[in-house]
matplotlib code that plots the C-alpha trace (Angstrom):
import matplotlib.pyplot as plt

x = [-8.5, -5.9, -4.7, -1.3, 0.4, 2.9, 4.2, 4.6, 6.0, 5.8, 6.8, 4.8, 5.6, 3.3, 3.7, 1.6, 1.0, -0.9, -2.3, -0.8, -3.0, -4.6, -4.3, -5.9, -4.9, -7.4, -6.5, -9.4, -11.5, -11.4, -10.2, -6.6, -5.1, -5.5, -2.7, -1.7, 1.5, 3.8, 7.1, 8.2, 10.9, 10.9, 9.3, 7.4, 8.4, 4.7, 4.9, 1.6, 0.6, -1.5, -3.4, -5.6, -6.6, -4.8, -6.0, -5.2, -5.0, -5.2, -3.6, -4.9, -3.7, -6.0, -6.2, -8.9, -8.9, -6.9, -7.2, -3.6, -1.8, -1.1, 0.4, 2.6, 3.1, 6.0, 8.1, 5.5, 6.8, 6.6, 9.3, 8.0, 5.8, 3.9, 3.2, 4.3, 3.1, 1.6, 1.3, -1.8, 0.8, -1.5, 0.0, -1.0, -1.1, -0.5, -0.5, 2.7, 4.1, 4.6, 8.1, 7.5]
y = [21.0, 19.3, 15.5, 14.4, 11.4, 9.5, 6.5, 4.7, 1.5, -0.8, -4.2, -7.4, -10.0, -13.1, -16.9, -19.6, -23.3, -25.3, -23.5, -20.1, -17.5, -14.4, -11.0, -7.9, -4.3, -1.4, 2.2, 4.3, 1.1, 1.1, -2.6, -1.2, -4.9, -8.6, -11.2, -14.8, -14.9, -17.5, -17.1, -18.4, -17.1, -13.6, -10.3, -8.3, -4.8, -3.5, -0.2, 1.7, 4.3, 6.6, 9.5, 11.1, 14.5, 16.1, 14.5, 11.4, 8.0, 4.8, 2.2, -1.6, -5.1, -8.2, -11.8, -13.3, -16.8, -16.0, -19.2, -21.1, -17.5, -14.3, -10.9, -7.6, -4.7, -2.6, 0.7, 2.3, 5.0, 7.9, 7.0, 9.7, 13.0, 15.2, 13.0, 12.2, 9.6, 11.3, 10.6, 7.8, 6.3, 7.4, 9.0, 12.4, 13.8, 17.5, 19.9, 21.1, 24.7, 26.4, 28.1, 32.0]
z = [-7.7, -9.6, -9.0, -8.3, -8.9, -6.0, -6.0, -2.4, -1.5, 1.5, 2.3, 2.5, 4.6, 4.4, 6.6, 5.2, 4.9, 2.8, -0.4, -1.5, 0.4, -1.5, -0.5, -0.6, -0.6, -0.3, -0.5, 1.4, 1.5, -2.4, -3.6, -5.2, -6.0, -5.2, -5.6, -4.6, -2.3, -4.1, -2.2, 1.2, 3.5, 1.2, 1.6, -1.3, -1.9, -3.4, -5.2, -5.4, -8.4, -6.8, -9.2, -6.4, -5.1, -2.6, 1.1, 3.1, 1.7, 4.0, 3.1, 4.7, 3.4, 4.3, 3.5, 2.2, 3.7, 7.0, 8.4, 7.3, 7.2, 8.4, 6.6, 8.0, 6.1, 7.4, 6.1, 4.0, 2.3, -0.5, -3.5, -6.0, -6.0, -3.5, -0.5, 3.0, 5.7, 8.6, 12.2, 11.2, 8.8, 5.8, 2.8, 2.5, -0.9, -0.9, -3.9, -4.7, -4.5, -7.9, -7.8, -7.8]

ax = plt.figure().add_subplot(projection="3d")
ax.plot(x, y, z, "-o")
ax.set_aspect("equal")
plt.show()
């Protein structure tokens, strides 16, 4: 089976006090990225580039130290490639049909 390349985006919001919090993004429980949040009163439009086999891919964000911060992710969407956001709010990659 062939892998497909897709690009997904989501809007990440973080409220924090004291030190800049670190957050992690997981795709199907695999660590995809870890970043330090440095912005106040702004959100981040994060792009995920995924090369994978067709199937469902769950996206999860979490704070490394959640004591002084909170994180929310909204508006998960596909911007390129053969995928949709399914009813479970997961990325579903599919094999595109070839023209006949």
